[in-house]
mmCIF file of the N, C-alpha and C atoms, coordinates in Angstrom:
data_MODEL
# 
_entry.id   MODEL 
# 
loop_
_atom_site.group_PDB 
_atom_site.id 
_atom_site.type_symbol 
_atom_site.label_atom_id 
_atom_site.label_alt_id 
_atom_site.label_comp_id 
_atom_site.label_asym_id 
_atom_site.label_entity_id 
_atom_site.label_seq_id 
_atom_site.pdbx_PDB_ins_code 
_atom_site.Cartn_x 
_atom_site.Cartn_y 
_atom_site.Cartn_z 
_atom_site.occupancy 
_atom_site.B_iso_or_equiv 
_atom_site.pdbx_formal_charge 
_atom_site.auth_seq_id 
_atom_site.auth_comp_id 
_atom_site.auth_asym_id 
_atom_site.auth_atom_id 
_atom_site.pdbx_PDB_model_num 
ATOM 1   N N  . MET A 1 1  ? 40.737 -4.399  54.974 1.00 0.00 ? 1  MET A N  1 
ATOM 2   C CA . MET A 1 1  ? 41.701 -5.734  54.791 1.00 0.00 ? 1  MET A CA 1 
ATOM 3   C C  . MET A 1 1  ? 43.308 -5.437  55.020 1.00 0.00 ? 1  MET A C  1 
ATOM 4   N N  . THR A 1 2  ? 43.929 -6.115  55.108 1.00 0.00 ? 2  THR A N  1 
ATOM 5   C CA . THR A 1 2  ? 45.280 -6.039  55.783 1.00 0.00 ? 2  THR A CA 1 
ATOM 6   C C  . THR A 1 2  ? 46.220 -5.884  54.659 1.00 0.00 ? 2  THR A C  1 
ATOM 7   N N  . ARG A 1 3  ? 47.057 -5.805  54.402 1.00 0.00 ? 3  ARG A N  1 
ATOM 8   C CA . ARG A 1 3  ? 48.442 -5.631  53.480 1.00 0.00 ? 3  ARG A CA 1 
ATOM 9   C C  . ARG A 1 3  ? 48.383 -6.829  52.795 1.00 0.00 ? 3  ARG A C  1 
ATOM 10  N N  . LYS A 1 4  ? 48.284 -7.980  53.954 1.00 0.00 ? 4  LYS A N  1 
ATOM 11  C CA . LYS A 1 4  ? 48.278 -9.364  53.119 1.00 0.00 ? 4  LYS A CA 1 
ATOM 12  C C  . LYS A 1 4  ? 47.287 -9.642  52.430 1.00 0.00 ? 4  LYS A C  1 
ATOM 13  N N  . GLN A 1 5  ? 46.362 -9.358  52.912 1.00 0.00 ? 5  GLN A N  1 
ATOM 14  C CA . GLN A 1 5  ? 44.935 -9.608  52.084 1.00 0.00 ? 5  GLN A CA 1 
ATOM 15  C C  . GLN A 1 5  ? 44.714 -8.697  50.498 1.00 0.00 ? 5  GLN A C  1 
ATOM 16  N N  . TRP A 1 6  ? 45.437 -7.843  50.786 1.00 0.00 ? 6  TRP A N  1 
ATOM 17  C CA . TRP A 1 6  ? 45.718 -6.549  49.712 1.00 0.00 ? 6  TRP A CA 1 
ATOM 18  C C  . TRP A 1 6  ? 46.198 -7.390  48.592 1.00 0.00 ? 6  TRP A C  1 
ATOM 19  N N  . ARG A 1 7  ? 47.649 -8.076  48.911 1.00 0.00 ? 7  ARG A N  1 
ATOM 20  C CA . ARG A 1 7  ? 48.215 -9.031  48.068 1.00 0.00 ? 7  ARG A CA 1 
ATOM 21  C C  . ARG A 1 7  ? 47.736 -10.390 47.656 1.00 0.00 ? 7  ARG A C  1 
ATOM 22  N N  . GLU A 1 8  ? 46.967 -10.899 48.504 1.00 0.00 ? 8  GLU A N  1 
ATOM 23  C CA . GLU A 1 8  ? 46.337 -11.709 48.027 1.00 0.00 ? 8  GLU A CA 1 
ATOM 24  C C  . GLU A 1 8  ? 45.366 -12.075 47.122 1.00 0.00 ? 8  GLU A C  1 
ATOM 25  N N  . LYS A 1 9  ? 44.547 -10.669 46.997 1.00 0.00 ? 9  LYS A N  1 
ATOM 26  C CA . LYS A 1 9  ? 43.238 -10.469 46.087 1.00 0.00 ? 9  LYS A CA 1 
ATOM 27  C C  . LYS A 1 9  ? 43.825 -10.056 44.965 1.00 0.00 ? 9  LYS A C  1 
ATOM 28  N N  . GLY A 1 10 ? 45.479 -9.747  44.870 1.00 0.00 ? 10 GLY A N  1 
ATOM 29  C CA . GLY A 1 10 ? 45.757 -9.337  43.467 1.00 0.00 ? 10 GLY A CA 1 
ATOM 30  C C  . GLY A 1 10 ? 45.905 -7.754  43.420 1.00 0.00 ? 10 GLY A C  1 
ATOM 31  N N  . TYR A 1 11 ? 45.718 -6.968  44.301 1.00 0.00 ? 11 TYR A N  1 
ATOM 32  C CA . TYR A 1 11 ? 45.757 -5.519  44.202 1.00 0.00 ? 11 TYR A CA 1 
ATOM 33  C C  . TYR A 1 11 ? 46.883 -4.867  43.500 1.00 0.00 ? 11 TYR A C  1 
ATOM 34  N N  . ASP A 1 12 ? 47.931 -5.799  43.934 1.00 0.00 ? 12 ASP A N  1 
ATOM 35  C CA . ASP A 1 12 ? 49.171 -5.213  43.958 1.00 0.00 ? 12 ASP A CA 1 
ATOM 36  C C  . ASP A 1 12 ? 49.846 -5.010  41.974 1.00 0.00 ? 12 ASP A C  1 
ATOM 37  N N  . ASP A 1 13 ? 48.729 -6.170  41.810 1.00 0.00 ? 13 ASP A N  1 
ATOM 38  C CA . ASP A 1 13 ? 48.982 -6.245  40.155 1.00 0.00 ? 13 ASP A CA 1 
ATOM 39  C C  . ASP A 1 13 ? 47.942 -5.479  39.467 1.00 0.00 ? 13 ASP A C  1 
ATOM 40  N N  . SER A 1 14 ? 47.006 -4.211  39.974 1.00 0.00 ? 14 SER A N  1 
ATOM 41  C CA . SER A 1 14 ? 46.061 -3.795  39.552 1.00 0.00 ? 14 SER A CA 1 
ATOM 42  C C  . SER A 1 14 ? 46.341 -2.289  39.185 1.00 0.00 ? 14 SER A C  1 
ATOM 43  N N  . PRO A 1 15 ? 45.496 -1.684  38.811 1.00 0.00 ? 15 PRO A N  1 
ATOM 44  C CA . PRO A 1 15 ? 45.755 0.005   38.608 1.00 0.00 ? 15 PRO A CA 1 
ATOM 45  C C  . PRO A 1 15 ? 45.590 0.719   39.623 1.00 0.00 ? 15 PRO A C  1 
ATOM 46  N N  . VAL A 1 16 ? 45.141 0.239   40.772 1.00 0.00 ? 16 VAL A N  1 
ATOM 47  C CA . VAL A 1 16 ? 44.907 0.563   42.276 1.00 0.00 ? 16 VAL A CA 1 
ATOM 48  C C  . VAL A 1 16 ? 46.137 0.953   42.630 1.00 0.00 ? 16 VAL A C  1 
ATOM 49  N N  . VAL A 1 17 ? 46.794 1.804   43.184 1.00 0.00 ? 17 VAL A N  1 
ATOM 50  C CA . VAL A 1 17 ? 48.048 2.336   43.744 1.00 0.00 ? 17 VAL A CA 1 
ATOM 51  C C  . VAL A 1 17 ? 47.963 2.275   45.257 1.00 0.00 ? 17 VAL A C  1 
ATOM 52  N N  . PHE A 1 18 ? 49.003 1.218   45.986 1.00 0.00 ? 18 PHE A N  1 
ATOM 53  C CA . PHE A 1 18 ? 48.928 1.372   47.521 1.00 0.00 ? 18 PHE A CA 1 
ATOM 54  C C  . PHE A 1 18 ? 49.748 2.701   47.790 1.00 0.00 ? 18 PHE A C  1 
ATOM 55  N N  . LEU A 1 19 ? 48.935 3.308   48.715 1.00 0.00 ? 19 LEU A N  1 
ATOM 56  C CA . LEU A 1 19 ? 49.599 4.368   49.663 1.00 0.00 ? 19 LEU A CA 1 
ATOM 57  C C  . LEU A 1 19 ? 49.876 4.192   50.886 1.00 0.00 ? 19 LEU A C  1 
ATOM 58  N N  . ALA A 1 20 ? 49.005 3.019   51.681 1.00 0.00 ? 20 ALA A N  1 
ATOM 59  C CA . ALA A 1 20 ? 49.439 2.926   53.112 1.00 0.00 ? 20 ALA A CA 1 
ATOM 60  C C  . ALA A 1 20 ? 48.546 1.956   53.892 1.00 0.00 ? 20 ALA A C  1 
ATOM 61  N N  . GLU A 1 21 ? 48.786 1.512   54.702 1.00 0.00 ? 21 GLU A N  1 
ATOM 62  C CA . GLU A 1 21 ? 47.588 0.785   55.825 1.00 0.00 ? 21 GLU A CA 1 
ATOM 63  C C  . GLU A 1 21 ? 47.708 1.407   57.020 1.00 0.00 ? 21 GLU A C  1 
ATOM 64  N N  . ARG A 1 22 ? 46.567 1.857   57.646 1.00 0.00 ? 22 ARG A N  1 
ATOM 65  C CA . ARG A 1 22 ? 47.056 2.440   58.978 1.00 0.00 ? 22 ARG A CA 1 
ATOM 66  C C  . ARG A 1 22 ? 45.489 1.871   59.683 1.00 0.00 ? 22 ARG A C  1 
ATOM 67  N N  . ASN A 1 23 ? 45.878 1.478   60.675 1.00 0.00 ? 23 ASN A N  1 
ATOM 68  C CA . ASN A 1 23 ? 44.522 1.306   61.684 1.00 0.00 ? 23 ASN A CA 1 
ATOM 69  C C  . ASN A 1 23 ? 43.620 -0.007  60.976 1.00 0.00 ? 23 ASN A C  1 
ATOM 70  N N  . GLY A 1 24 ? 44.055 -0.893  60.142 1.00 0.00 ? 24 GLY A N  1 
ATOM 71  C CA . GLY A 1 24 ? 43.566 -1.817  59.541 1.00 0.00 ? 24 GLY A CA 1 
ATOM 72  C C  . GLY A 1 24 ? 42.478 -1.468  58.282 1.00 0.00 ? 24 GLY A C  1 
ATOM 73  N N  . ARG A 1 25 ? 43.044 -0.333  57.961 1.00 0.00 ? 25 ARG A N  1 
ATOM 74  C CA . ARG A 1 25 ? 42.333 0.577   56.537 1.00 0.00 ? 25 ARG A CA 1 
ATOM 75  C C  . ARG A 1 25 ? 43.471 0.713   55.429 1.00 0.00 ? 25 ARG A C  1 
ATOM 76  N N  . ILE A 1 26 ? 43.166 0.105   54.360 1.00 0.00 ? 26 ILE A N  1 
ATOM 77  C CA . ILE A 1 26 ? 44.111 0.435   53.534 1.00 0.00 ? 26 ILE A CA 1 
ATOM 78  C C  . ILE A 1 26 ? 43.702 1.987   52.413 1.00 0.00 ? 26 ILE A C  1 
ATOM 79  N N  . TYR A 1 27 ? 44.902 2.866   52.141 1.00 0.00 ? 27 TYR A N  1 
ATOM 80  C CA . TYR A 1 27 ? 44.800 3.864   51.452 1.00 0.00 ? 27 TYR A CA 1 
ATOM 81  C C  . TYR A 1 27 ? 45.470 3.568   50.161 1.00 0.00 ? 27 TYR A C  1 
ATOM 82  N N  . ALA A 1 28 ? 44.495 3.667   49.160 1.00 0.00 ? 28 ALA A N  1 
ATOM 83  C CA . ALA A 1 28 ? 44.965 3.738   47.648 1.00 0.00 ? 28 ALA A CA 1 
ATOM 84  C C  . ALA A 1 28 ? 44.376 4.686   46.560 1.00 0.00 ? 28 ALA A C  1 
ATOM 85  N N  . TYR A 1 29 ? 44.866 4.677   45.696 1.00 0.00 ? 29 TYR A N  1 
ATOM 86  C CA . TYR A 1 29 ? 44.115 5.701   44.667 1.00 0.00 ? 29 TYR A CA 1 
ATOM 87  C C  . TYR A 1 29 ? 44.301 4.921   43.079 1.00 0.00 ? 29 TYR A C  1 
ATOM 88  N N  . THR A 1 30 ? 43.082 5.544   42.300 1.00 0.00 ? 30 THR A N  1 
ATOM 89  C CA . THR A 1 30 ? 43.590 5.072   41.097 1.00 0.00 ? 30 THR A CA 1 
ATOM 90  C C  . THR A 1 30 ? 43.466 6.267   40.098 1.00 0.00 ? 30 THR A C  1 
ATOM 91  N N  . LEU A 1 31 ? 43.791 6.019   38.964 1.00 0.00 ? 31 LEU A N  1 
ATOM 92  C CA . LEU A 1 31 ? 44.047 7.067   38.016 1.00 0.00 ? 31 LEU A CA 1 
ATOM 93  C C  . LEU A 1 31 ? 43.291 6.844   36.610 1.00 0.00 ? 31 LEU A C  1 
ATOM 94  N N  . PRO A 1 32 ? 42.641 7.968   36.038 1.00 0.00 ? 32 PRO A N  1 
ATOM 95  C CA . PRO A 1 32 ? 41.955 7.340   34.942 1.00 0.00 ? 32 PRO A CA 1 
ATOM 96  C C  . PRO A 1 32 ? 42.984 6.794   33.720 1.00 0.00 ? 32 PRO A C  1 
ATOM 97  N N  . GLY A 1 33 ? 42.017 5.524   33.127 1.00 0.00 ? 33 GLY A N  1 
ATOM 98  C CA . GLY A 1 33 ? 43.330 4.662   32.215 1.00 0.00 ? 33 GLY A CA 1 
ATOM 99  C C  . GLY A 1 33 ? 43.098 5.941   30.678 1.00 0.00 ? 33 GLY A C  1 
ATOM 100 N N  . GLU A 1 34 ? 41.888 5.997   30.372 1.00 0.00 ? 34 GLU A N  1 
ATOM 101 C CA . GLU A 1 34 ? 41.736 6.608   29.267 1.00 0.00 ? 34 GLU A CA 1 
ATOM 102 C C  . GLU A 1 34 ? 41.219 8.289   29.183 1.00 0.00 ? 34 GLU A C  1 
ATOM 103 N N  . LEU A 1 35 ? 41.229 8.528   28.056 1.00 0.00 ? 35 LEU A N  1 
ATOM 104 C CA . LEU A 1 35 ? 40.864 9.992   28.139 1.00 0.00 ? 35 LEU A CA 1 
ATOM 105 C C  . LEU A 1 35 ? 39.271 10.100  27.908 1.00 0.00 ? 35 LEU A C  1 
ATOM 106 N N  . PRO A 1 36 ? 38.522 11.178  28.472 1.00 0.00 ? 36 PRO A N  1 
ATOM 107 C CA . PRO A 1 36 ? 37.172 10.957  28.514 1.00 0.00 ? 36 PRO A CA 1 
ATOM 108 C C  . PRO A 1 36 ? 36.711 10.876  26.989 1.00 0.00 ? 36 PRO A C  1 
ATOM 109 N N  . SER A 1 37 ? 35.719 10.394  26.819 1.00 0.00 ? 37 SER A N  1 
ATOM 110 C CA . SER A 1 37 ? 34.838 10.205  25.668 1.00 0.00 ? 37 SER A CA 1 
ATOM 111 C C  . SER A 1 37 ? 34.416 11.537  24.859 1.00 0.00 ? 37 SER A C  1 
ATOM 112 N N  . ASP A 1 38 ? 34.543 12.651  25.457 1.00 0.00 ? 38 ASP A N  1 
ATOM 113 C CA . ASP A 1 38 ? 34.220 14.285  25.124 1.00 0.00 ? 38 ASP A CA 1 
ATOM 114 C C  . ASP A 1 38 ? 35.300 14.494  24.431 1.00 0.00 ? 38 ASP A C  1 
ATOM 115 N N  . PHE A 1 39 ? 36.585 13.852  24.227 1.00 0.00 ? 39 PHE A N  1 
ATOM 116 C CA . PHE A 1 39 ? 37.501 14.298  23.368 1.00 0.00 ? 39 PHE A CA 1 
ATOM 117 C C  . PHE A 1 39 ? 38.283 13.298  22.265 1.00 0.00 ? 39 PHE A C  1 
ATOM 118 N N  . LEU A 1 40 ? 37.028 12.463  21.802 1.00 0.00 ? 40 LEU A N  1 
ATOM 119 C CA . LEU A 1 40 ? 36.575 11.886  20.499 1.00 0.00 ? 40 LEU A CA 1 
ATOM 120 C C  . LEU A 1 40 ? 36.272 12.611  19.596 1.00 0.00 ? 40 LEU A C  1 
ATOM 121 N N  . ASP A 1 41 ? 36.899 12.121  18.162 1.00 0.00 ? 41 ASP A N  1 
ATOM 122 C CA . ASP A 1 41 ? 36.345 12.894  16.960 1.00 0.00 ? 41 ASP A CA 1 
ATOM 123 C C  . ASP A 1 41 ? 34.989 12.303  16.691 1.00 0.00 ? 41 ASP A C  1 
ATOM 124 N N  . LYS A 1 42 ? 34.408 12.764  15.454 1.00 0.00 ? 42 LYS A N  1 
ATOM 125 C CA . LYS A 1 42 ? 33.076 12.538  15.031 1.00 0.00 ? 42 LYS A CA 1 
ATOM 126 C C  . LYS A 1 42 ? 32.891 11.198  14.976 1.00 0.00 ? 42 LYS A C  1 
ATOM 127 N N  . SER A 1 43 ? 33.851 10.424  14.683 1.00 0.00 ? 43 SER A N  1 
ATOM 128 C CA . SER A 1 43 ? 33.477 9.194   14.189 1.00 0.00 ? 43 SER A CA 1 
ATOM 129 C C  . SER A 1 43 ? 33.536 8.093   15.529 1.00 0.00 ? 43 SER A C  1 
ATOM 130 N N  . GLY A 1 44 ? 34.281 8.729   16.418 1.00 0.00 ? 44 GLY A N  1 
ATOM 131 C CA . GLY A 1 44 ? 33.870 8.303   17.897 1.00 0.00 ? 44 GLY A CA 1 
ATOM 132 C C  . GLY A 1 44 ? 35.255 7.263   17.774 1.00 0.00 ? 44 GLY A C  1 
ATOM 133 N N  . GLN A 1 45 ? 36.069 6.866   16.767 1.00 0.00 ? 45 GLN A N  1 
ATOM 134 C CA . GLN A 1 45 ? 37.186 5.681   16.875 1.00 0.00 ? 45 GLN A CA 1 
ATOM 135 C C  . GLN A 1 45 ? 38.311 6.557   17.459 1.00 0.00 ? 45 GLN A C  1 
ATOM 136 N N  . ASP A 1 46 ? 38.928 7.708   17.532 1.00 0.00 ? 46 ASP A N  1 
ATOM 137 C CA . ASP A 1 46 ? 40.243 8.084   17.892 1.00 0.00 ? 46 ASP A CA 1 
ATOM 138 C C  . ASP A 1 46 ? 39.934 9.788   18.403 1.00 0.00 ? 46 ASP A C  1 
ATOM 139 N N  . TYR A 1 47 ? 40.583 9.741   18.962 1.00 0.00 ? 47 TYR A N  1 
ATOM 140 C CA . TYR A 1 47 ? 40.627 11.359  19.920 1.00 0.00 ? 47 TYR A CA 1 
ATOM 141 C C  . TYR A 1 47 ? 40.831 12.504  18.866 1.00 0.00 ? 47 TYR A C  1 
ATOM 142 N N  . ASP A 1 48 ? 40.316 13.649  18.943 1.00 0.00 ? 48 ASP A N  1 
ATOM 143 C CA . ASP A 1 48 ? 40.401 14.625  18.231 1.00 0.00 ? 48 ASP A CA 1 
ATOM 144 C C  . ASP A 1 48 ? 41.800 15.314  18.559 1.00 0.00 ? 48 ASP A C  1 
ATOM 145 N N  . TYR A 1 49 ? 42.948 15.206  18.456 1.00 0.00 ? 49 TYR A N  1 
ATOM 146 C CA . TYR A 1 49 ? 44.050 15.929  18.889 1.00 0.00 ? 49 TYR A CA 1 
ATOM 147 C C  . TYR A 1 49 ? 44.055 17.539  18.329 1.00 0.00 ? 49 TYR A C  1 
ATOM 148 N N  . LYS A 1 50 ? 43.692 17.402  17.205 1.00 0.00 ? 50 LYS A N  1 
ATOM 149 C CA . LYS A 1 50 ? 43.496 19.170  16.229 1.00 0.00 ? 50 LYS A CA 1 
ATOM 150 C C  . LYS A 1 50 ? 42.982 19.819  17.156 1.00 0.00 ? 50 LYS A C  1 
ATOM 151 N N  . LYS A 1 51 ? 41.761 19.402  17.681 1.00 0.00 ? 51 LYS A N  1 
ATOM 152 C CA . LYS A 1 51 ? 41.018 20.413  18.184 1.00 0.00 ? 51 LYS A CA 1 
ATOM 153 C C  . LYS A 1 51 ? 41.035 20.247  19.748 1.00 0.00 ? 51 LYS A C  1 
ATOM 154 N N  . PHE A 1 52 ? 41.305 19.215  20.154 1.00 0.00 ? 52 PHE A N  1 
ATOM 155 C CA . PHE A 1 52 ? 41.434 19.022  21.785 1.00 0.00 ? 52 PHE A CA 1 
ATOM 156 C C  . PHE A 1 52 ? 42.819 18.671  22.357 1.00 0.00 ? 52 PHE A C  1 
ATOM 157 N N  . GLY A 1 53 ? 44.032 19.103  21.521 1.00 0.00 ? 53 GLY A N  1 
ATOM 158 C CA . GLY A 1 53 ? 45.402 18.802  21.703 1.00 0.00 ? 53 GLY A CA 1 
ATOM 159 C C  . GLY A 1 53 ? 45.686 19.392  23.181 1.00 0.00 ? 53 GLY A C  1 
ATOM 160 N N  . LYS A 1 54 ? 45.353 20.519  23.264 1.00 0.00 ? 54 LYS A N  1 
ATOM 161 C CA . LYS A 1 54 ? 46.097 21.349  24.764 1.00 0.00 ? 54 LYS A CA 1 
ATOM 162 C C  . LYS A 1 54 ? 45.076 20.659  25.819 1.00 0.00 ? 54 LYS A C  1 
ATOM 163 N N  . PRO A 1 55 ? 44.054 20.584  26.001 1.00 0.00 ? 55 PRO A N  1 
ATOM 164 C CA . PRO A 1 55 ? 43.550 20.102  27.081 1.00 0.00 ? 55 PRO A CA 1 
ATOM 165 C C  . PRO A 1 55 ? 44.085 18.423  26.734 1.00 0.00 ? 55 PRO A C  1 
ATOM 166 N N  . ILE A 1 56 ? 44.265 17.753  26.149 1.00 0.00 ? 56 ILE A N  1 
ATOM 167 C CA . ILE A 1 56 ? 44.664 16.593  26.294 1.00 0.00 ? 56 ILE A CA 1 
ATOM 168 C C  . ILE A 1 56 ? 46.108 16.383  26.961 1.00 0.00 ? 56 ILE A C  1 
ATOM 169 N N  . ARG A 1 57 ? 46.796 17.220  25.997 1.00 0.00 ? 57 ARG A N  1 
ATOM 170 C CA . ARG A 1 57 ? 48.116 17.184  27.150 1.00 0.00 ? 57 ARG A CA 1 
ATOM 171 C C  . ARG A 1 57 ? 48.117 17.517  28.476 1.00 0.00 ? 57 ARG A C  1 
ATOM 172 N N  . LEU A 1 58 ? 47.489 18.515  29.087 1.00 0.00 ? 58 LEU A N  1 
ATOM 173 C CA . LEU A 1 58 ? 46.771 18.852  30.337 1.00 0.00 ? 58 LEU A CA 1 
ATOM 174 C C  . LEU A 1 58 ? 46.554 17.882  31.316 1.00 0.00 ? 58 LEU A C  1 
ATOM 175 N N  . LEU A 1 59 ? 45.652 16.939  30.614 1.00 0.00 ? 59 LEU A N  1 
ATOM 176 C CA . LEU A 1 59 ? 45.499 15.862  31.430 1.00 0.00 ? 59 LEU A CA 1 
ATOM 177 C C  . LEU A 1 59 ? 46.176 14.775  31.452 1.00 0.00 ? 59 LEU A C  1 
ATOM 178 N N  . LYS A 1 60 ? 47.291 14.540  30.317 1.00 0.00 ? 60 LYS A N  1 
ATOM 179 C CA . LYS A 1 60 ? 48.064 13.621  30.419 1.00 0.00 ? 60 LYS A CA 1 
ATOM 180 C C  . LYS A 1 60 ? 49.246 13.852  31.573 1.00 0.00 ? 60 LYS A C  1 
ATOM 181 N N  . ARG A 1 61 ? 49.463 15.008  31.362 1.00 0.00 ? 61 ARG A N  1 
ATOM 182 C CA . ARG A 1 61 ? 50.521 15.762  32.428 1.00 0.00 ? 61 ARG A CA 1 
ATOM 183 C C  . ARG A 1 61 ? 50.278 15.554  33.586 1.00 0.00 ? 61 ARG A C  1 
ATOM 184 N N  . MET A 1 62 ? 48.699 15.955  33.938 1.00 0.00 ? 62 MET A N  1 
ATOM 185 C CA . MET A 1 62 ? 48.314 15.656  35.240 1.00 0.00 ? 62 MET A CA 1 
ATOM 186 C C  . MET A 1 62 ? 48.305 14.498  35.621 1.00 0.00 ? 62 MET A C  1 
ATOM 187 N N  . VAL A 1 63 ? 47.720 13.367  35.179 1.00 0.00 ? 63 VAL A N  1 
ATOM 188 C CA . VAL A 1 63 ? 47.875 12.066  35.216 1.00 0.00 ? 63 VAL A CA 1 
ATOM 189 C C  . VAL A 1 63 ? 49.251 11.321  35.467 1.00 0.00 ? 63 VAL A C  1 
ATOM 190 N N  . ASN A 1 64 ? 50.111 12.104  34.764 1.00 0.00 ? 64 ASN A N  1 
ATOM 191 C CA . ASN A 1 64 ? 51.620 10.897  34.572 1.00 0.00 ? 64 ASN A CA 1 
ATOM 192 C C  . ASN A 1 64 ? 52.435 11.496  35.550 1.00 0.00 ? 64 ASN A C  1 
ATOM 193 N N  . GLU A 1 65 ? 52.256 13.255  35.553 1.00 0.00 ? 65 GLU A N  1 
ATOM 194 C CA . GLU A 1 65 ? 53.499 13.869  36.465 1.00 0.00 ? 65 GLU A CA 1 
ATOM 195 C C  . GLU A 1 65 ? 53.045 14.220  37.970 1.00 0.00 ? 65 GLU A C  1 
ATOM 196 N N  . ASP A 1 66 ? 51.857 15.389  37.646 1.00 0.00 ? 66 ASP A N  1 
ATOM 197 C CA . ASP A 1 66 ? 51.384 15.843  38.780 1.00 0.00 ? 66 ASP A CA 1 
ATOM 198 C C  . ASP A 1 66 ? 50.718 15.285  39.928 1.00 0.00 ? 66 ASP A C  1 
ATOM 199 N N  . VAL A 1 67 ? 50.169 14.027  39.453 1.00 0.00 ? 67 VAL A N  1 
ATOM 200 C CA . VAL A 1 67 ? 49.599 13.438  40.711 1.00 0.00 ? 67 VAL A CA 1 
ATOM 201 C C  . VAL A 1 67 ? 50.727 12.639  41.395 1.00 0.00 ? 67 VAL A C  1 
ATOM 202 N N  . PRO A 1 68 ? 51.282 11.831  40.353 1.00 0.00 ? 68 PRO A N  1 
ATOM 203 C CA . PRO A 1 68 ? 52.407 11.409  41.114 1.00 0.00 ? 68 PRO A CA 1 
ATOM 204 C C  . PRO A 1 68 ? 53.339 11.966  42.481 1.00 0.00 ? 68 PRO A C  1 
ATOM 205 N N  . ASN A 1 69 ? 53.480 13.004  42.019 1.00 0.00 ? 69 ASN A N  1 
ATOM 206 C CA . ASN A 1 69 ? 54.290 14.230  42.692 1.00 0.00 ? 69 ASN A CA 1 
ATOM 207 C C  . ASN A 1 69 ? 53.186 14.609  43.914 1.00 0.00 ? 69 ASN A C  1 
ATOM 208 N N  . ILE A 1 70 ? 52.158 14.672  43.839 1.00 0.00 ? 70 ILE A N  1 
ATOM 209 C CA . ILE A 1 70 ? 51.424 15.126  44.912 1.00 0.00 ? 70 ILE A CA 1 
ATOM 210 C C  . ILE A 1 70 ? 51.135 14.059  45.847 1.00 0.00 ? 70 ILE A C  1 
ATOM 211 N N  . VAL A 1 71 ? 51.255 13.029  45.397 1.00 0.00 ? 71 VAL A N  1 
ATOM 212 C CA . VAL A 1 71 ? 51.164 11.715  46.111 1.00 0.00 ? 71 VAL A CA 1 
ATOM 213 C C  . VAL A 1 71 ? 51.906 11.518  46.999 1.00 0.00 ? 71 VAL A C  1 
ATOM 214 N N  . LYS A 1 72 ? 53.323 11.983  46.704 1.00 0.00 ? 72 LYS A N  1 
ATOM 215 C CA . LYS A 1 72 ? 54.641 11.791  47.135 1.00 0.00 ? 72 LYS A CA 1 
ATOM 216 C C  . LYS A 1 72 ? 54.292 12.566  48.683 1.00 0.00 ? 72 LYS A C  1 
ATOM 217 N N  . THR A 1 73 ? 53.283 13.615  48.432 1.00 0.00 ? 73 THR A N  1 
ATOM 218 C CA . THR A 1 73 ? 53.332 14.399  49.655 1.00 0.00 ? 73 THR A CA 1 
ATOM 219 C C  . THR A 1 73 ? 52.923 14.096  50.651 1.00 0.00 ? 73 THR A C  1 
ATOM 220 N N  . PHE A 1 74 ? 51.737 12.863  50.652 1.00 0.00 ? 74 PHE A N  1 
ATOM 221 C CA . PHE A 1 74 ? 50.971 12.370  51.507 1.00 0.00 ? 74 PHE A CA 1 
ATOM 222 C C  . PHE A 1 74 ? 51.554 12.116  52.978 1.00 0.00 ? 74 PHE A C  1 
ATOM 223 N N  . ARG A 1 75 ? 51.162 12.147  54.085 1.00 0.00 ? 75 ARG A N  1 
ATOM 224 C CA . ARG A 1 75 ? 51.526 11.369  55.029 1.00 0.00 ? 75 ARG A CA 1 
ATOM 225 C C  . ARG A 1 75 ? 50.693 11.080  56.158 1.00 0.00 ? 75 ARG A C  1 
ATOM 226 N N  . LEU A 1 76 ? 50.288 10.172  56.033 1.00 0.00 ? 76 LEU A N  1 
ATOM 227 C CA . LEU A 1 76 ? 49.258 9.470   56.732 1.00 0.00 ? 76 LEU A CA 1 
ATOM 228 C C  . LEU A 1 76 ? 49.579 8.927   58.153 1.00 0.00 ? 76 LEU A C  1 
ATOM 229 N N  . THR A 1 77 ? 49.038 9.422   59.555 1.00 0.00 ? 77 THR A N  1 
ATOM 230 C CA . THR A 1 77 ? 49.665 9.107   60.758 1.00 0.00 ? 77 THR A CA 1 
ATOM 231 C C  . THR A 1 77 ? 48.420 8.395   61.322 1.00 0.00 ? 77 THR A C  1 
# 
């Protein structure tokens, strides 16, 4: 797909993040939108921050800070 097709299909407004277009190929990435269900409390309605606070904070930092910083280092040639 071309960049034009990408836009026409609405990917600019999707959770898929465009990286580059090279040789007729689009490179993109996505991140998880929610925490894994393994972190839910016994009711299954909310996350158990008391039990899983540290791994939840770690995952949030990875998704919101680390991955975007890593992606900035990508160079497609």
